[in-house]
BALOBA-1460 file (C-alpha; in Angstrom, 3 decimals):
// residues 226
<rec num="1" residu="x" x="0.000" y="0.000" z="0.000"/>
<rec num="2" residu="x" x="1.371" y="3.402" z="-0.965"/>
<rec num="3" residu="x" x="1.826" y="6.024" z="1.805"/>
<rec num="4" residu="x" x="-0.369" y="9.137" z="1.609"/>
<rec num="5" residu="x" x="1.009" y="12.122" z="-0.295"/>
<rec num="6" residu="x" x="2.646" y="14.917" z="1.661"/>
<rec num="7" residu="x" x="4.283" y="12.808" z="4.357"/>
<rec num="8" residu="x" x="7.702" y="13.840" z="5.664"/>
<rec num="9" residu="x" x="10.631" y="11.434" z="5.327"/>
<rec num="10" residu="x" x="10.275" y="10.458" z="8.998"/>
<rec num="11" residu="x" x="6.575" y="9.822" z="8.545"/>
<rec num="12" residu="x" x="7.267" y="7.670" z="5.498"/>
<rec num="13" residu="x" x="9.762" y="5.622" z="7.502"/>
<rec num="14" residu="x" x="7.149" y="5.114" z="10.214"/>
<rec num="15" residu="x" x="4.561" y="4.157" z="7.605"/>
<rec num="16" residu="x" x="6.963" y="1.580" z="6.171"/>
<rec num="17" residu="x" x="7.156" y="-0.141" z="9.571"/>
<rec num="18" residu="x" x="3.364" y="-0.392" z="9.841"/>
<rec num="19" residu="x" x="2.692" y="-1.190" z="6.171"/>
<rec num="20" residu="x" x="5.883" y="-2.801" z="4.780"/>
<rec num="21" residu="x" x="6.359" y="-2.821" z="1.023"/>
<rec num="22" residu="x" x="9.146" y="-2.885" z="-1.533"/>
<rec num="23" residu="x" x="10.026" y="-0.976" z="-4.675"/>
<rec num="24" residu="x" x="8.364" y="-2.577" z="-7.692"/>
<rec num="25" residu="x" x="11.325" y="-1.532" z="-9.839"/>
<rec num="26" residu="x" x="14.255" y="-2.949" z="-7.879"/>
<rec num="27" residu="x" x="12.929" y="-4.617" z="-4.733"/>
<rec num="28" residu="x" x="14.343" y="-2.066" z="-2.293"/>
<rec num="29" residu="x" x="12.382" y="-2.341" z="0.965"/>
<rec num="30" residu="x" x="10.106" y="0.325" z="2.444"/>
<rec num="31" residu="x" x="9.240" y="2.219" z="-0.729"/>
<rec num="32" residu="x" x="6.593" y="1.547" z="-3.401"/>
<rec num="33" residu="x" x="9.053" y="3.174" z="-5.810"/>
<rec num="34" residu="x" x="12.526" y="4.269" z="-4.757"/>
<rec num="35" residu="x" x="14.068" y="7.514" z="-5.978"/>
<rec num="36" residu="x" x="16.313" y="6.011" z="-8.677"/>
<rec num="37" residu="x" x="13.499" y="3.867" z="-10.102"/>
<rec num="38" residu="x" x="11.125" y="6.822" z="-10.070"/>
<rec num="39" residu="x" x="13.738" y="8.843" z="-11.980"/>
<rec num="40" residu="x" x="14.083" y="5.999" z="-14.505"/>
<rec num="41" residu="x" x="10.387" y="6.453" z="-15.345"/>
<rec num="42" residu="x" x="10.867" y="10.053" z="-16.488"/>
<rec num="43" residu="x" x="9.260" y="10.218" z="-19.956"/>
<rec num="44" residu="x" x="11.420" y="10.479" z="-23.056"/>
<rec num="45" residu="x" x="8.812" y="10.559" z="-25.777"/>
<rec num="46" residu="x" x="9.759" y="8.940" z="-29.094"/>
<rec num="47" residu="x" x="7.774" y="8.369" z="-32.260"/>
<rec num="48" residu="x" x="7.922" y="5.438" z="-34.636"/>
<rec num="49" residu="x" x="5.801" y="4.143" z="-37.480"/>
<rec num="50" residu="x" x="4.069" y="0.789" z="-37.401"/>
<rec num="51" residu="x" x="2.334" y="-0.285" z="-40.612"/>
<rec num="52" residu="x" x="1.573" y="3.288" z="-41.562"/>
<rec num="53" residu="x" x="0.405" y="4.364" z="-38.096"/>
<rec num="54" residu="x" x="2.403" y="6.962" z="-36.138"/>
<rec num="55" residu="x" x="3.014" y="5.793" z="-32.584"/>
<rec num="56" residu="x" x="4.191" y="7.965" z="-29.688"/>
<rec num="57" residu="x" x="5.681" y="6.186" z="-26.669"/>
<rec num="58" residu="x" x="7.112" y="7.594" z="-23.459"/>
<rec num="59" residu="x" x="9.343" y="4.774" z="-22.206"/>
<rec num="60" residu="x" x="11.562" y="1.990" z="-23.508"/>
<rec num="61" residu="x" x="10.002" y="-1.291" z="-22.400"/>
<rec num="62" residu="x" x="13.080" y="-2.610" z="-20.633"/>
<rec num="63" residu="x" x="14.807" y="-2.468" z="-17.254"/>
<rec num="64" residu="x" x="12.945" y="-0.572" z="-14.539"/>
<rec num="65" residu="x" x="10.005" y="0.318" z="-16.793"/>
<rec num="66" residu="x" x="9.454" y="-3.320" z="-17.710"/>
<rec num="67" residu="x" x="9.595" y="-4.482" z="-14.087"/>
<rec num="68" residu="x" x="7.297" y="-1.752" z="-12.783"/>
<rec num="69" residu="x" x="4.799" y="-2.267" z="-15.607"/>
<rec num="70" residu="x" x="4.812" y="-6.015" z="-15.039"/>
<rec num="71" residu="x" x="4.173" y="-5.545" z="-11.333"/>
<rec num="72" residu="x" x="1.421" y="-3.025" z="-12.082"/>
<rec num="73" residu="x" x="-0.378" y="-5.165" z="-14.670"/>
<rec num="74" residu="x" x="0.123" y="-8.665" z="-13.330"/>
<rec num="75" residu="x" x="1.250" y="-8.252" z="-9.735"/>
<rec num="76" residu="x" x="-1.521" y="-6.041" z="-8.403"/>
<rec num="77" residu="x" x="0.904" y="-3.167" z="-7.718"/>
<rec num="78" residu="x" x="-1.564" y="-0.371" z="-8.412"/>
<rec num="79" residu="x" x="0.540" y="1.835" z="-6.120"/>
<rec num="80" residu="x" x="2.687" y="2.500" z="-9.205"/>
<rec num="81" residu="x" x="-0.224" y="4.014" z="-11.153"/>
<rec num="82" residu="x" x="0.586" y="7.595" z="-10.196"/>
<rec num="83" residu="x" x="4.204" y="7.292" z="-11.359"/>
<rec num="84" residu="x" x="3.209" y="5.632" z="-14.637"/>
<rec num="85" residu="x" x="0.408" y="8.080" z="-15.396"/>
<rec num="86" residu="x" x="2.792" y="10.979" z="-16.047"/>
<rec num="87" residu="x" x="4.698" y="9.280" z="-18.880"/>
<rec num="88" residu="x" x="1.449" y="8.089" z="-20.467"/>
<rec num="89" residu="x" x="0.031" y="11.622" z="-20.329"/>
<rec num="90" residu="x" x="3.210" y="12.908" z="-22.034"/>
<rec num="91" residu="x" x="2.796" y="10.383" z="-24.875"/>
<rec num="92" residu="x" x="-0.866" y="11.333" z="-25.332"/>
<rec num="93" residu="x" x="0.003" y="15.046" z="-25.420"/>
<rec num="94" residu="x" x="2.738" y="14.456" z="-28.015"/>
<rec num="95" residu="x" x="0.377" y="12.433" z="-30.200"/>
<rec num="96" residu="x" x="-2.419" y="15.016" z="-30.049"/>
<rec num="97" residu="x" x="0.025" y="17.836" z="-30.812"/>
<rec num="98" residu="x" x="0.693" y="16.247" z="-34.200"/>
<rec num="99" residu="x" x="-2.983" y="15.879" z="-35.143"/>
<rec num="100" residu="x" x="-4.243" y="18.681" z="-37.410"/>
<rec num="101" residu="x" x="-7.231" y="20.374" z="-35.816"/>
<rec num="102" residu="x" x="-6.883" y="18.101" z="-32.805"/>
<rec num="103" residu="x" x="-10.254" y="19.026" z="-31.282"/>
<rec num="104" residu="x" x="-12.834" y="16.278" z="-31.480"/>
<rec num="105" residu="x" x="-10.397" y="13.369" z="-31.227"/>
<rec num="106" residu="x" x="-11.664" y="10.649" z="-28.906"/>
<rec num="107" residu="x" x="-9.297" y="8.626" z="-26.726"/>
<rec num="108" residu="x" x="-9.915" y="4.900" z="-27.070"/>
<rec num="109" residu="x" x="-8.318" y="2.040" z="-25.162"/>
<rec num="110" residu="x" x="-8.131" y="-1.654" z="-25.944"/>
<rec num="111" residu="x" x="-10.911" y="-3.362" z="-23.967"/>
<rec num="112" residu="x" x="-9.818" y="-6.059" z="-21.551"/>
<rec num="113" residu="x" x="-10.911" y="-9.603" z="-22.180"/>
<rec num="114" residu="x" x="-13.352" y="-11.087" z="-19.690"/>
<rec num="115" residu="x" x="-10.591" y="-13.371" z="-18.435"/>
<rec num="116" residu="x" x="-8.175" y="-10.482" z="-17.833"/>
<rec num="117" residu="x" x="-10.867" y="-8.517" z="-16.013"/>
<rec num="118" residu="x" x="-11.650" y="-11.484" z="-13.757"/>
<rec num="119" residu="x" x="-7.966" y="-11.894" z="-12.880"/>
<rec num="120" residu="x" x="-7.080" y="-8.209" z="-12.333"/>
<rec num="121" residu="x" x="-10.350" y="-6.595" z="-11.351"/>
<rec num="122" residu="x" x="-9.331" y="-3.385" z="-13.125"/>
<rec num="123" residu="x" x="-8.422" y="-2.082" z="-16.582"/>
<rec num="124" residu="x" x="-4.727" y="-1.046" z="-16.418"/>
<rec num="125" residu="x" x="-4.784" y="1.666" z="-19.110"/>
<rec num="126" residu="x" x="-8.035" y="3.235" z="-17.937"/>
<rec num="127" residu="x" x="-6.669" y="3.324" z="-14.396"/>
<rec num="128" residu="x" x="-3.574" y="5.164" z="-15.630"/>
<rec num="129" residu="x" x="-5.666" y="7.575" z="-17.683"/>
<rec num="130" residu="x" x="-7.726" y="8.367" z="-14.607"/>
<rec num="131" residu="x" x="-4.572" y="9.208" z="-12.659"/>
<rec num="132" residu="x" x="-3.487" y="11.378" z="-15.604"/>
<rec num="133" residu="x" x="-6.756" y="13.312" z="-15.568"/>
<rec num="134" residu="x" x="-7.909" y="11.760" z="-18.858"/>
<rec num="135" residu="x" x="-10.848" y="9.586" z="-19.794"/>
<rec num="136" residu="x" x="-11.348" y="7.064" z="-22.568"/>
<rec num="137" residu="x" x="-14.481" y="6.616" z="-24.651"/>
<rec num="138" residu="x" x="-15.589" y="2.990" z="-24.801"/>
<rec num="139" residu="x" x="-16.141" y="2.543" z="-28.508"/>
<rec num="140" residu="x" x="-14.962" y="-1.067" z="-28.848"/>
<rec num="141" residu="x" x="-15.837" y="-4.406" z="-27.326"/>
<rec num="142" residu="x" x="-14.205" y="-7.817" z="-27.435"/>
<rec num="143" residu="x" x="-15.574" y="-10.736" z="-29.424"/>
<rec num="144" residu="x" x="-14.819" y="-14.077" z="-27.825"/>
<rec num="145" residu="x" x="-11.607" y="-14.775" z="-25.934"/>
<rec num="146" residu="x" x="-8.039" y="-14.333" z="-27.152"/>
<rec num="147" residu="x" x="-4.963" y="-16.249" z="-26.052"/>
<rec num="148" residu="x" x="-2.479" y="-14.548" z="-23.744"/>
<rec num="149" residu="x" x="0.001" y="-12.746" z="-26.031"/>
<rec num="150" residu="x" x="3.018" y="-13.528" z="-23.829"/>
<rec num="151" residu="x" x="5.308" y="-16.000" z="-25.591"/>
<rec num="152" residu="x" x="3.668" y="-15.641" z="-28.995"/>
<rec num="153" residu="x" x="5.651" y="-14.634" z="-32.075"/>
<rec num="154" residu="x" x="4.756" y="-11.719" z="-34.334"/>
<rec num="155" residu="x" x="2.625" y="-13.703" z="-36.797"/>
<rec num="156" residu="x" x="0.980" y="-15.654" z="-33.963"/>
<rec num="157" residu="x" x="0.058" y="-12.425" z="-32.190"/>
<rec num="158" residu="x" x="-1.490" y="-11.105" z="-35.373"/>
<rec num="159" residu="x" x="-3.619" y="-14.230" z="-35.865"/>
<rec num="160" residu="x" x="-4.575" y="-14.219" z="-32.195"/>
<rec num="161" residu="x" x="-5.840" y="-10.632" z="-32.321"/>
<rec num="162" residu="x" x="-7.429" y="-10.455" z="-35.773"/>
<rec num="163" residu="x" x="-11.207" y="-10.229" z="-35.517"/>
<rec num="164" residu="x" x="-11.183" y="-9.949" z="-31.716"/>
<rec num="165" residu="x" x="-12.641" y="-6.413" z="-31.567"/>
<rec num="166" residu="x" x="-15.748" y="-4.738" z="-32.949"/>
<rec num="167" residu="x" x="-17.195" y="-1.243" z="-32.576"/>
<rec num="168" residu="x" x="-20.192" y="-0.751" z="-30.304"/>
<rec num="169" residu="x" x="-21.804" y="1.564" z="-32.855"/>
<rec num="170" residu="x" x="-21.157" y="3.289" z="-36.162"/>
<rec num="171" residu="x" x="-18.000" y="5.412" z="-36.014"/>
<rec num="172" residu="x" x="-18.659" y="7.322" z="-39.214"/>
<rec num="173" residu="x" x="-16.818" y="10.646" z="-38.936"/>
<rec num="174" residu="x" x="-15.245" y="9.758" z="-35.582"/>
<rec num="175" residu="x" x="-11.505" y="10.390" z="-35.153"/>
<rec num="176" residu="x" x="-9.713" y="8.174" z="-32.656"/>
<rec num="177" residu="x" x="-6.439" y="8.269" z="-30.728"/>
<rec num="178" residu="x" x="-5.621" y="4.750" z="-29.566"/>
<rec num="179" residu="x" x="-3.996" y="4.561" z="-26.126"/>
<rec num="180" residu="x" x="-2.345" y="1.391" z="-24.844"/>
<rec num="181" residu="x" x="0.210" y="0.466" z="-22.198"/>
<rec num="182" residu="x" x="2.817" y="-1.642" z="-24.027"/>
<rec num="183" residu="x" x="3.606" y="-1.875" z="-27.735"/>
<rec num="184" residu="x" x="5.622" y="-4.893" z="-28.880"/>
<rec num="185" residu="x" x="4.752" y="-6.315" z="-32.301"/>
<rec num="186" residu="x" x="1.865" y="-3.879" z="-32.859"/>
<rec num="187" residu="x" x="-0.721" y="-6.653" z="-33.393"/>
<rec num="188" residu="x" x="-3.149" y="-5.186" z="-30.866"/>
<rec num="189" residu="x" x="-2.922" y="-1.671" z="-32.295"/>
<rec num="190" residu="x" x="-3.491" y="-2.984" z="-35.822"/>
<rec num="191" residu="x" x="-6.586" y="-4.855" z="-34.650"/>
<rec num="192" residu="x" x="-7.943" y="-1.664" z="-33.062"/>
<rec num="193" residu="x" x="-7.361" y="0.192" z="-36.324"/>
<rec num="194" residu="x" x="-9.100" y="-2.555" z="-38.302"/>
<rec num="195" residu="x" x="-12.143" y="-2.448" z="-36.011"/>
<rec num="196" residu="x" x="-12.333" y="1.362" z="-36.115"/>
<rec num="197" residu="x" x="-11.996" y="1.489" z="-39.913"/>
<rec num="198" residu="x" x="-14.605" y="-1.250" z="-40.317"/>
<rec num="199" residu="x" x="-17.072" y="0.922" z="-38.400"/>
<rec num="200" residu="x" x="-16.302" y="3.991" z="-40.524"/>
<rec num="201" residu="x" x="-13.931" y="5.787" z="-38.142"/>
<rec num="202" residu="x" x="-10.378" y="7.088" z="-38.501"/>
<rec num="203" residu="x" x="-7.317" y="6.367" z="-36.347"/>
<rec num="204" residu="x" x="-5.252" y="9.566" z="-36.170"/>
<rec num="205" residu="x" x="-2.447" y="8.114" z="-34.064"/>
<rec num="206" residu="x" x="-1.389" y="5.886" z="-31.201"/>
<rec num="207" residu="x" x="0.010" y="6.759" z="-27.773"/>
<rec num="208" residu="x" x="1.571" y="4.119" z="-25.545"/>
<rec num="209" residu="x" x="3.271" y="4.151" z="-22.194"/>
<rec num="210" residu="x" x="6.156" y="1.938" z="-23.379"/>
<rec num="211" residu="x" x="7.408" y="0.173" z="-26.498"/>
<rec num="212" residu="x" x="10.111" y="-2.324" z="-27.384"/>
<rec num="213" residu="x" x="12.372" y="0.186" z="-29.130"/>
<rec num="214" residu="x" x="15.272" y="-2.179" z="-29.707"/>
<rec num="215" residu="x" x="13.280" y="-4.110" z="-32.308"/>
<rec num="216" residu="x" x="11.973" y="-1.103" z="-34.236"/>
<rec num="217" residu="x" x="13.753" y="1.993" z="-35.562"/>
<rec num="218" residu="x" x="12.919" y="5.352" z="-34.011"/>
<rec num="219" residu="x" x="11.881" y="7.943" z="-36.591"/>
<rec num="220" residu="x" x="11.751" y="11.001" z="-34.360"/>
<rec num="221" residu="x" x="12.831" y="12.042" z="-30.916"/>
<rec num="222" residu="x" x="11.770" y="14.765" z="-28.559"/>
<rec num="223" residu="x" x="13.711" y="16.158" z="-25.648"/>
<rec num="224" residu="x" x="13.254" y="14.720" z="-22.182"/>
<rec num="225" residu="x" x="9.859" y="15.634" z="-20.743"/>
<rec num="226" residu="x" x="9.664" y="16.727" z="-17.127"/>
């Protein structure tokens, strides 16, 4: 459990005795996120292109970011949501800044499968958006169940995702910014685009918290975001 905001260092030490925890980035005791790991989550927004879609991501999905995100998504460490929300907000802002006449763009997330919802009890990206002061519009829904993407290759991920999403209504004239937490092969993002296009909408860009940058070339780079 994360200590309340505004506590002094002494108060945080006392809190750690009553409610022991450890850093989800490195395992250091007594802190939900230690100073060095928190600093490692400072956003450095990059853009890349995936199958014709411009993607803006705040973090490299490796090291501290990978461990904290894994703990947040699959370890129940929602105490990291506040620290992860800032980088995601920076990626969303960068993506919207590149959209001509950005007003009217709706933020859309990838809906969780029923199985994922039963296991977690929360939607990771929507939780982060809430901490960032943003809100997604629920335009898509899942169709059936998909296999867990972990361990699947690029082509397998594509087959696993294809046809798994549909729009809840006609999206004719609707412009969409897709927001997700982690971008690896891009199969999920491509499925969102397919579902949006099938309903008559337009995907103007993608913003993600983290991406696997080592596997894909970076096409643009911004300065470090505070």
